[in-house]
C-alpha positions in Angstrom: 31.2 29.9 11.7 32.4 29.1 8.1 30.1 27.8 5.4 31.4 24.8 3.5 30.8 25.2 -0.3 28.8 22.4 -1.9 31.1 20.0 -3.8 30.3 19.8 -7.4 31.8 17.9 -10.3 31.7 18.5 -14.0 30.0 16.0 -16.2 30.5 15.8 -19.9 27.3 15.2 -21.9 27.4 14.1 -25.5 24.6 15.0 -27.8 23.9 15.6 -31.5 25.0 19.2 -31.0 28.4 18.1 -29.6 29.8 17.8 -26.1 28.7 20.1 -23.4 30.0 20.6 -19.9 27.5 20.6 -17.0 27.9 20.8 -13.3 26.0 18.5 -10.9 26.0 18.4 -7.2 27.2 15.1 -5.6 25.7 15.9 -2.2 22.1 15.9 -3.2 20.3 12.7 -2.2 18.4 10.6 -4.7 15.2 10.5 -2.6 13.7 11.6 0.7 14.3 8.3 2.4 18.1 8.7 2.1 18.1 11.8 4.2 15.2 11.4 6.6 15.3 9.2 9.7 13.4 5.9 9.1 10.6 7.1 11.5 9.9 10.1 9.3 9.8 7.9 6.1 7.4 5.6 7.9 5.1 8.6 8.7 5.2 9.6 5.0 4.4 6.1 3.8 1.7 5.9 6.4 -0.3 8.5 4.4 -0.7 6.0 1.5 -3.5 3.6 1.0 -2.8 -0.2 0.8 -2.4 -0.4 -3.0 -0.1 2.7 -3.1 1.9 1.3 -0.2 2.5 -1.9 -2.0 3.5 0.0 -5.2 5.9 2.2 -3.2 7.4 -1.0 -1.8 8.4 -2.0 -5.3 9.9 1.4 -6.2 13.4 0.9 -4.8 15.3 -1.3 -2.3 15.4 1.4 0.4 11.7 2.0 0.3 11.0 -1.7 0.2 13.2 -2.3 3.3 11.5 0.6 5.2 8.0 -0.5 4.4 8.7 -4.2 4.8 10.2 -3.7 8.3 7.5 -1.4 9.6 4.8 -3.3 11.6 3.3 0.2 12.3 2.5 0.6 8.6 1.0 -2.8 8.2 -0.9 -2.4 11.5 -2.6 0.9 10.4 -3.6 -0.6 7.0 -4.9 -3.7 8.7 -7.0 -1.7 11.2 -8.6 0.1 8.3 -9.5 -3.2 6.8 -10.8 -4.4 10.1 -13.7 -2.0 9.8 -15.1 -4.4 7.1 -13.6 -7.8 8.2 -13.3 -7.5 12.0 -14.0 -11.2 12.6 -11.4 -12.3 10.1 -8.7 -9.9 11.2 -9.2 -10.7 14.9 -9.1 -14.4 14.2 -5.8 -14.1 12.2 -4.2 -12.0 14.9 -5.3 -14.5 17.6 -3.6 -17.2 15.5 -0.4 -15.2 15.8 -0.2 -13.9 12.2 1.8 -10.7 11.6 -0.1 -7.5 10.6 1.3 -7.8 7.1 0.2 -11.4 6.6 -3.2 -10.6 8.1 -3.6 -7.7 5.6 -2.5 -9.8 2.6 -4.9 -12.6 3.6 -7.9 -10.4 4.0 -7.4 -7.5 1.6 -9.3 -9.0 -1.4 -12.0 -10.4 0.9 -12.6 -7.0 2.4 -12.9 -5.4 -1.0 -15.5 -8.0 -2.1 -17.3 -7.8 1.2 -17.4 -4.0 1.2 -18.9 -4.0 -2.3 -21.5 -6.6 -1.4 -22.5 -4.6 1.7 -22.7 -1.4 -0.3 -25.2 -3.1 -2.7 -22.8 -3.2 -5.7 -24.0 -6.7 -6.5 -27.7 -6.3 -5.4 -29.1 -6.3 -8.9 -26.8 -8.8 -10.7 -28.8 -10.7 -13.3 -26.2 -13.0 -14.7 -22.7 -14.4 -14.1 -21.4 -12.3 -17.0 -22.0 -9.1 -15.0 -19.4 -10.4 -12.5 -16.7 -11.3 -15.0 -13.5 -9.4 -14.6 -14.2 -8.5 -11.0 -12.0 -9.9 -8.2 -13.9 -12.5 -6.2 -12.8 -14.6 -3.3 -14.4 -17.4 -1.2 -16.4 -16.0 1.7 -17.3 -17.9 4.9 -20.8 -18.6 6.2 -20.8 -15.7 8.7 -19.8 -13.3 5.9 -22.6 -14.5 3.7 -25.0 -14.1 6.6 -23.9 -10.4 6.9 -24.4 -9.9 3.2 -27.8 -11.5 3.2 -28.9 -9.5 6.2 -27.8 -6.3 4.4 -29.7 -7.3 1.3 -32.9 -7.9 3.4 -32.5 -4.5 4.9 -32.4 -2.8 1.5 
């Protein structure tokens, strides 16, 4: 069994000190997704939270394509969100919406609802205290859950 040497090429770099000759390997991939099977990349991306996953989707075209095409990634993120917005997620899924659309529709709502249920807004004295925070319309059932949590505090 013979070992094939790595192909290298010389690159000429110009700097203030003058030109220098450097070798670089052409066989090294630019990122992990270029060498791993898509399933492995999906597993890696699956370790990210929702915001990080969306940011990774913007990093490069390959990452965007892998993330965009993976229902598994969107499903797992959506199921985490479902812990707070079960009724909303289940309703969207019954209506035939994809996991990604369901997540996008309910992400901000779940953040606001989670903060309300944790008591983050329990002692708000004026509207100014809420300025700069993401808010979203909530339905009657959600307000009922929030009021019930407030009464239990």
